[in-house]
N, C-alpha and C positions, 0 to 999 in steps of 0.2 A: 503493500500500499504506500510505503513512504518514497517508493520509486516514481509514483505517478506525478508528471509535472503539472504545473498550474494550467498550462494549456490543454493537457489531456483530460485533466478534471473539468475544465470549462467544456471540453468538447463532450464528455459524458453527460453533463448537466443540459446541454443544449440538445443532445439526442433525446434524453428523457422527456424533456419539455416538449419537444415537437410531436411526439407519437403518443396518443392517449392510452394505447395498450402498454405503454412503459410507465404510466403514472403511479404504479403500486409503489408503496414505501420501500418494498424489497429491491427496486431497482435504483434507489437512490445511492449516490456514491458514499453518502454519510453511514448508511447501514453497512456498506462494504467495510468502512472504516472501522466502525464499532466492533464488528465481528474480527477484522484483523488486529485489533488492540487485544483481543483475549486468546487469539490462536495464530500460532506460527505456520499454521497449515492453509492458511488463506493467501490466495494469489488471484492475478488477473490476467488474462492473454488480451494484449493489445493488438488490433488489426489496423495497418495502415495503408494507404493508397497514395503514392508520390509523396511520401513523408508526413501525411496528415492523418490522425486517427479517425477512422470511420466506424469502429466497433469495439466492444469490450465484451469479455466473457469471464464474469467472475467465477471462481470455483473454489472447492476445498478438497485439498488432498488427503486420502483416507490411509491406504497403503497399497502397495504394489500396483501402482498405476491406475488403482480405483480413485475415481473422484465424484464428488456430488457438488450440488449448489451449494453456495456460501450459507450456511446456518442449518444445512443438511434437512431433516424431516420437519423442522418447525419453518422452514421457509416455503410459504404457500405459493408463490410465484417467482419465476426465475427464467433465465435464458439469455440471449443475446442482447445488450444494448448496442443497436445498430442503427444507421440511418435506412439501409435497405438490407434486412436480413437475407434476401436471396442471393446477395454478392458474395456472402461468407461461406468458405468451404470449411464445414465443421471437421471434416477429417484432418485438413491442415493445421487447424486451431489445436486439435487433440495432439498432433505430432509436436506442435512448437511448444505444447505444455509438457510433453513426455507422458501423456495420459493414454492409458489403454482404454479405459471406457469411462464414460461420463453419465451418470444415470440422471434422468429428470423425469417429473411427474407432474408439472403444471407450467407448461410453456405456452404462451399464447399461440393460437393457431396460425396467425399471420407470420409466424416466423419460420418460412418455408425451407430454411436451411436444415431444420429438423425433422423435415417430414420423411426423409428416407429411414430414418431411425425410429419413427413413432410405431407403437404398438397399440395405442388406444387414444380415441378422441372423445371428448365429452364436454359438458358446460359445467362452469361454476356460477353460483348464484350471485347477484350484486343488487344494491339498492341504487337507483338513480335519483340523485339529489340535485340534478342541473338545473330543474325548474324550481328549486327551493323545497323546504320541508313540508309545507302543506299540500302541494301539488303531488308530492310522493305519498302523503298520507290518504289524499282524497282517492287517489288511484288504487292503492293497495287495500283500501277498506271497502271496496265495492265487490258485489257478487258474493261468490261462496266465502270470501274472507272476511265479511262484514261481521259475523258472529265473534270472531277471534279479536276484532279491533273493539268491538262493544264491550267485550270481557276485560280488555286491556284498560279501558277508560274507567270501567268499573273497579277493576283492582286497585288502580292509582287512587280512587277514592277511598277505598277500604283501607288502605295503607295508613291515609291521614285519620281516618275515622279509629282504627284498631290499635295502631302503633305510635303514631305522631306526626307532626308536619313534615312534609317531604323536603329533604336537602339534597340537591345534586351537586356534584362538582366534577368538571370535565378532567381535572388534572389535580387529583389530591396529593398532596405530599406526606401523608400519615403513613408511618411505618407499620402501624397497625392494620391499615387497610392492605398493604402489600403482603403481610404476613397471611391474612385472612386468604388472599388470592393463592398464594403459595400453598398453604395446607389445604383449601379446599379443592384445587385442582389435582393435587397429589392424591388425595383421598377418592377423587373421582376417577382418576387412571386406575387406581388399585380395584376399585368396586367392579369397573368394566373390563379388569385383566388386561388393559393395555399398559405398556411401558411409561412409567412416570417420567417424563421428560425432564422434571424439575430434580430427579435424583442425580442428574448429571450436573456437577456444580457450574459449569460453564453457561448454562441456559440462564441461572439466577444472575450471574455477572453480567449477562448481555442485557436482561431486563433492567437492571441497575443502571447501566450505562445509558440505556435508551430513555430511561426515565430522567435521567440527568439532562437531557436535550429539551430545553423548553423553548427555545427560538429556533428560526432557520427553516429550511426546508423539509426537515425531519424532525418530528417530536414524537417521543414515547410519552403516553398519557394513561395515568392509572386513574379511571373514572369510577365514581362511586355514589351510590344511593343511600342514604340515611332516612329512617322514620323516627322522628324525635333525635335521640342520642344514639339509637339503635343502627349500626351498620348491616344493612339488608342485602346489598349486592355490589359486586367490584367487576371491573374489567379492565384488562391492560391490552392496549393496541397501540399501532403506529399511525401518526397521520402525516401525509405527505402535503404539497402544495395543492393537489386537486383530489386526491384518494386516500380514504382512511381504510384500515383493515380491522375487521372483528377477529379478534385473535384468542385471548384467553379469559373466559368469564366464568364467575363462579357466584353462588348466592347462599344466604343462611338457610339451610334446609328446614328449620323451625319456622320459617314464615313462608315457605314454599307456596301453601294455598293463596297467598296475595300476589304471587306471580311479579316479585321484585326484579327478576332477571330482564323481563319483557319492558317493565317500566323503566329500567335504567337504560336499555337500548333505545327505546323511543326518545327519551331525553338525549341521549348521545347523538342520535340523528339530527334532532332539532338543533343542537350546539353546533355539530360539524356542518350543517348547512349554513347557518349563520356565519361560520369561519370561510365560506367560500368552497368547502368540499363537494364535490359534483357526483362521487360516487363511492360507495362503500362495498369492499370485497368481503364476501360471507363464506367463501369455500365452496367445496363441491358437493358433500354430502345432502341427498334430499330429505332434509328432516323438514318437519312441520313448521319450526321455527324459520328456517332458511326460506321455505316456500311463501310464507306469510309476510316476511319483512324484504324479501328479494324483489322480485319482479323483473329484473333484467337478467340476461344471462351472457358470459363471457365463454367463447370457445377455446378450449385448451387441448394439449395433447400431452402424452406421456410415452417413455419409451428408454432406450439404452443406446446411446451413441458409441461406437467403439471402432477401434482400428486393428488389423490382424497382427496381434503381438502374442508372446507367449502367455502372458497373464491373461489376456481375454480369452484365448483358446482354453486354458485350464478353468478359468470361470464358467465358460459355457459348458465344459465337459463334466464339472462338478454338478452343475444344475441338471444336466440330463440323467445323471447317476440318482440324484435324489429323488426325480421324478419316477424312475424304475424302481427303486427301493420303496416309495410311497405307495406304490400300487400292489405291493404284496399282502396275501391275505392275513398275515399274522398281524393283530391290532397293535401290539407293542411296537414291533419294528415299523409298521405303517406310520406310527406317530413320531417315531425317533427322529427322523429327519427335520421335521417341522419345529421340533423342540430344540434341536441342536442349532437350526439354521436361525431360529429366532432370537437365540442368545448371540450367536455371533453376529447377526445382523444388528441387534442393539448394541452391541460392544462397538461395531464398527461405525455407525451411523449417529451414535450419541457418545460414546466413550472417548474415541480418539478424536481429539480437537486440538 
């Protein structure tokens, strides 16, 4: 990161500003900087034409030529920062960085350079705030979603009646609020038997560094909802100049019947719209929450870009062997590869930073 010149950084920012599909906070050079500050494995390939930088590919080296997007599994959107992605040869980029393969799971579909390596195409949910909060609310609360939004309004009133006056902070500086977020999300991951991303110390360091960014094109925001003096819901996300991302939410389960998480999200959308945010990225899963609060779709693709090296051939052979063993009739043997591969995967994707 420290080797990027001022001109290269300016070119990066200019490219991001000029293309709406690159407006996500994850594409900001500041996000790259914050990750590079906590990990020596973070790098960037710079593509030049006649000496001028025209594209950047931030990446994170893991092991044996295996690379992933900066931030790994917690990076919801990634890919090339390029004026015209079609002009970039991904295999030459991998070669320049000595990568055997680069895994990606949420690259904007207009980045055609990744198309030969794509294994899946899908849509991510987003909320369109380009016409303001009220226009978004009026659009989303019609038809089959009307009942959900009537309940949102009702629950907001019940919070004030049963718990206390509502207080909302878009960027709370409370350590107690951050601790509630970390503990609440960790408990949620354990209940759902998903890997606890906050068990990797670097993720907490990253959140704290982002939380310290109060001004500029990238801000980390800890948003909170209180009922009286009771902290009901917390969300940590990032806000760029035009796009905010819905990232880590949690709420007090004792007050779950009041829907504090949805009330907090509604208040965040209102505040973001007032700050000039035009879109909120919500992620890919088709949950009821995202279907209600979304409304817009972003085309994405996932896959594995690789070049013919010994490491990539070994990786491919190991994957094929795992598939064969997993199809054997013995239940224990059939489950073993997944158990082992899950531990290895979590160690590679979260532990080595």
